[in-house]
C-alpha positions as CSV (number, residue, x, y, z in Angstrom):
1,M,0.3,75.5,-30.8
2,T,-1.9,72.5,-31.5
3,S,-3.8,74.3,-34.2
4,V,-0.6,75.5,-35.8
5,M,0.8,72.0,-35.8
6,R,-2.4,70.6,-37.4
7,F,-2.4,73.4,-40.1
8,L,1.2,72.8,-41.0
9,S,0.7,69.0,-41.1
10,S,-2.2,69.6,-43.5
11,V,0.0,71.7,-45.7
12,V,2.7,69.0,-45.8
13,N,-0.1,66.5,-46.6
14,I,-1.2,68.6,-49.5
15,L,2.3,68.8,-50.8
16,C,2.4,65.0,-50.6
17,I,-0.5,64.6,-53.1
18,P,1.8,63.3,-55.9
19,L,3.1,60.6,-53.4
20,H,-0.5,59.8,-52.4
21,L,-1.4,59.3,-56.1
22,S,1.7,57.2,-56.9
23,H,0.8,55.0,-53.9
24,A,-2.8,54.7,-55.1
25,V,-1.8,53.5,-58.6
26,G,0.9,51.2,-57.4
27,L,4.0,53.1,-58.4
28,Y,5.2,53.3,-54.9
29,G,6.1,49.7,-55.2
30,I,9.2,50.8,-57.1
31,Y,10.5,52.5,-53.9
32,K,10.2,49.2,-52.0
33,R,12.9,47.8,-54.3
34,I,15.1,50.8,-53.6
35,F,14.3,51.0,-49.8
36,P,16.6,48.1,-48.8
37,F,19.6,49.9,-50.4
38,C,18.7,53.0,-48.4
39,I,18.3,51.1,-45.2
40,N,21.5,49.2,-45.7
41,R,23.4,52.5,-45.7
42,M,21.4,54.1,-42.8
43,S,21.7,50.9,-40.7
44,K,25.5,51.2,-40.7
45,S,25.3,54.8,-39.4
46,Y,22.6,53.9,-36.9
47,N,24.7,51.0,-35.5
48,K,27.7,53.2,-35.0
49,K,25.7,55.8,-33.0
50,M,23.7,53.2,-31.1
51,H,26.3,50.5,-30.7
52,D,26.6,50.8,-26.9
53,K,22.8,50.9,-26.4
54,K,22.4,47.8,-28.6
55,K,25.3,46.0,-26.8
56,D,23.8,46.7,-23.4
57,L,20.3,45.6,-24.5
58,F,21.4,42.3,-26.1
59,R,23.8,41.5,-23.3
60,A,20.8,39.8,-21.6
61,L,20.1,37.4,-24.5
62,P,22.0,34.4,-23.0
63,E,19.8,34.5,-19.9
64,F,17.0,33.0,-22.0
65,K,18.9,30.1,-23.4
66,K,17.5,26.8,-22.2
67,A,19.9,24.6,-20.2
68,G,21.9,22.3,-22.5
69,G,20.4,23.8,-25.7
70,Q,21.1,26.6,-28.1
71,L,19.4,30.0,-28.1
72,T,16.7,30.2,-30.8
73,I,16.0,33.8,-32.0
74,L,13.2,35.0,-34.2
75,E,13.8,38.5,-35.6
76,I,10.7,40.3,-36.9
77,G,11.5,42.8,-39.7
78,C,15.2,41.7,-39.9
79,G,15.9,44.1,-42.7
80,T,19.6,43.9,-43.6
81,G,20.6,42.0,-40.5
82,A,21.9,45.0,-38.5
83,N,21.5,43.2,-35.2
84,F,23.4,40.0,-36.1
85,E,26.7,41.2,-34.7
86,F,25.2,41.5,-31.2
87,Y,23.8,38.0,-31.0
88,P,25.6,35.3,-28.9
89,P,27.7,32.8,-30.8
90,G,25.9,29.6,-31.7
91,S,22.5,31.1,-31.7
92,K,19.9,29.7,-34.2
93,L,18.3,32.5,-36.1
94,I,15.0,32.7,-38.0
95,C,14.5,35.9,-40.0
96,T,11.3,37.4,-41.2
97,D,10.6,40.6,-43.3
98,P,7.7,41.6,-45.5
99,N,10.0,43.0,-48.1
100,P,11.7,40.2,-50.1
101,H,14.2,42.6,-51.6
102,F,16.1,42.7,-48.3
103,E,17.4,39.1,-48.9
104,K,20.4,40.2,-51.0
105,Y,21.7,42.4,-48.2
106,L,20.7,39.8,-45.6
107,T,22.8,37.2,-47.3
108,E,25.8,39.5,-47.3
109,T,25.4,40.2,-43.6
110,M,25.0,36.5,-42.8
111,A,28.4,35.8,-44.5
112,K,30.0,38.4,-42.2
113,N,28.4,36.9,-39.1
114,D,29.3,33.2,-39.3
115,H,29.1,32.9,-35.5
116,L,25.3,32.3,-36.0
117,R,23.3,29.4,-37.4
118,Y,20.8,30.7,-39.9
119,E,17.7,28.5,-40.2
120,K,15.5,30.3,-42.7
121,F,14.3,33.7,-44.1
122,V,10.6,34.0,-44.3
123,V,8.8,36.7,-46.3
124,A,6.1,37.7,-43.8
125,S,4.6,40.6,-42.0
126,G,4.9,41.0,-38.2
127,E,1.1,40.5,-38.0
128,D,1.2,37.1,-39.6
129,L,3.9,34.7,-38.5
130,R,2.1,31.5,-39.2
131,A,5.3,30.0,-40.5
132,V,6.6,29.9,-36.9
133,E,5.1,27.4,-34.4
134,D,3.6,28.3,-31.1
135,D,5.9,28.3,-28.0
136,S,8.9,27.5,-30.1
137,I,11.2,30.5,-29.7
138,D,13.5,31.6,-26.9
139,V,13.8,35.2,-27.9
140,V,11.9,37.4,-30.3
141,V,13.7,40.6,-31.5
142,C,12.0,43.6,-33.0
143,T,14.0,46.8,-33.6
144,L,12.8,49.8,-35.6
145,V,9.8,47.7,-36.8
146,L,6.8,48.5,-34.7
147,C,6.8,52.0,-36.1
148,S,5.8,50.7,-39.6
149,V,3.6,47.7,-39.0
150,D,-0.1,48.1,-39.7
151,D,-1.2,46.6,-36.4
152,V,1.1,46.9,-33.4
153,S,-1.1,44.9,-31.1
154,Q,-1.4,42.0,-33.5
155,T,2.4,42.0,-34.1
156,L,2.9,41.8,-30.3
157,R,0.3,39.0,-30.1
158,E,2.3,37.0,-32.7
159,A,5.5,37.6,-30.9
160,H,3.9,36.4,-27.6
161,R,2.4,33.3,-29.3
162,T,5.7,32.2,-30.8
163,L,7.6,32.6,-27.5
164,R,8.0,29.6,-25.2
165,P,6.9,30.2,-21.6
166,G,9.8,32.2,-20.0
167,G,11.0,33.4,-23.3
168,A,11.5,37.2,-24.0
169,F,10.6,39.9,-26.5
170,F,13.5,42.4,-27.0
171,F,12.7,45.7,-28.6
172,L,14.3,49.0,-29.6
173,E,12.0,51.6,-31.2
174,H,11.8,55.3,-31.9
175,V,8.6,56.8,-30.6
176,A,6.6,59.9,-30.3
177,G,8.3,62.7,-28.3
178,D,6.9,64.4,-25.2
179,T,3.9,66.6,-26.0
180,S,5.6,69.7,-24.6
181,T,8.6,69.5,-27.0
182,W,9.4,70.8,-30.4
183,T,10.3,67.3,-31.4
184,Y,6.7,66.3,-30.9
185,F,5.6,69.3,-32.9
186,F,7.7,68.6,-35.9
187,Q,7.0,64.9,-35.8
188,H,3.4,65.6,-36.4
189,V,4.0,68.2,-39.0
190,L,6.4,66.0,-41.0
191,Q,4.6,62.7,-40.5
192,P,2.8,62.7,-43.9
193,L,6.1,63.0,-45.7
194,W,8.0,60.7,-43.4
195,Y,5.4,57.9,-44.0
196,Y,6.7,57.6,-47.6
197,F,10.4,58.2,-46.8
198,G,10.2,55.4,-44.2
199,D,8.1,53.0,-46.2
200,G,5.1,53.3,-43.9
201,C,7.0,54.5,-40.8
202,S,5.2,56.5,-38.2
203,I,7.2,58.9,-36.0
204,V,4.2,59.8,-33.9
205,R,3.4,56.3,-32.5
206,E,3.3,55.9,-28.7
207,T,4.6,52.3,-29.0
208,W,5.4,51.9,-25.3
209,K,1.6,51.8,-24.5
210,Y,1.2,48.8,-26.8
211,V,4.1,47.0,-25.2
212,E,2.7,47.7,-21.7
213,E,-0.7,46.3,-22.7
214,A,0.6,43.2,-24.5
215,G,0.1,40.8,-21.6
216,F,3.8,39.9,-20.8
217,S,4.5,38.7,-17.2
218,D,7.5,41.0,-16.7
219,L,8.4,44.2,-18.5
220,K,11.7,46.1,-18.4
221,L,11.2,49.2,-20.5
222,R,13.3,52.4,-20.6
223,H,12.8,55.7,-22.4
224,I,16.0,57.2,-23.8
225,V,17.2,60.1,-25.9
226,A,19.2,58.6,-28.8
227,P,22.1,60.5,-30.4
228,L,20.3,60.8,-33.7
229,F,18.5,63.3,-35.9
230,F,16.1,65.2,-33.5
231,I,12.9,63.9,-35.1
232,I,13.8,60.3,-34.1
233,K,15.7,61.0,-30.8
234,P,12.9,59.6,-28.5
235,H,13.4,55.9,-28.2
236,I,12.3,53.0,-26.0
237,L,14.2,49.8,-25.4
238,G,14.1,46.8,-23.1
239,Y,12.6,43.3,-23.0
240,A,9.4,41.6,-21.9
241,V,9.1,38.1,-20.5
242,K,6.3,35.7,-21.4
C-alpha cells in the first residue's frame, strides 16, 4: 500500500509541474491576493460545521484573564477573523498574519464584532513575532495555521515567548490521519496539489507531536473527527499552559 501511495503521489507531483514553475518564477504571488477571498467564503462554512467545537474550546478563555484586568489575546494567522465571535466581550485583540491582503476582510469582521477591542494588525509570520513583547499576552490563539507555517517548532516557541507565565496557547488544527486509514492514504497522494490550493498547507503534518514537545507546563489535547471533507476530518484541539 505504501508503494502505491508513493507512486500516486509522484504522479500528482508531476501533474503539478506547471504550478511548481509558476511558483518558481513568482506568478504564484497572484494567488495570494485571491486566497483571502477564498478563505473568507470557506471560513463561513467551516464555522457553521465547527461552531459547537469552537464554542466549547474557547469557553475556557476567561479562565486566563488576570484579576481586575482585561483578557489580552494574540491571534497568529488571524485570516479573516473567523474566531472573533467566540472571544469574550471586552477582550483586547492583537492580530497577525503574513498575508496583508486579509486586512480588508479583517476590517469587515471587526465591524461585526464590536464586543472586542482591536489593538493592531501586524503583517508577520508565526515564526517571527518580534512586534509582540515577551510575557505580554494572556492567550495566544492559533487555528488552522500550524498546517502552513514553514517551521512549527519556531512558531510554538514564539507563542510561548509572548505568553505571560500562566497564560495559555489555544489551538485547533487539521492533522494527518491514522496510518491505517484511507484518509491517510489520500492525504499523501493529494498533498502536492493541496499545497498550492491551501497556500502552503500540509495535510500530512503530525502537529500534535510538535505541541507535545513545545515545553508547556500543562497540555490538554484531544483528537477529534471533524464533520468536514474526509481529507481534513482528523483534527486536534485544546490548550497548553505556559
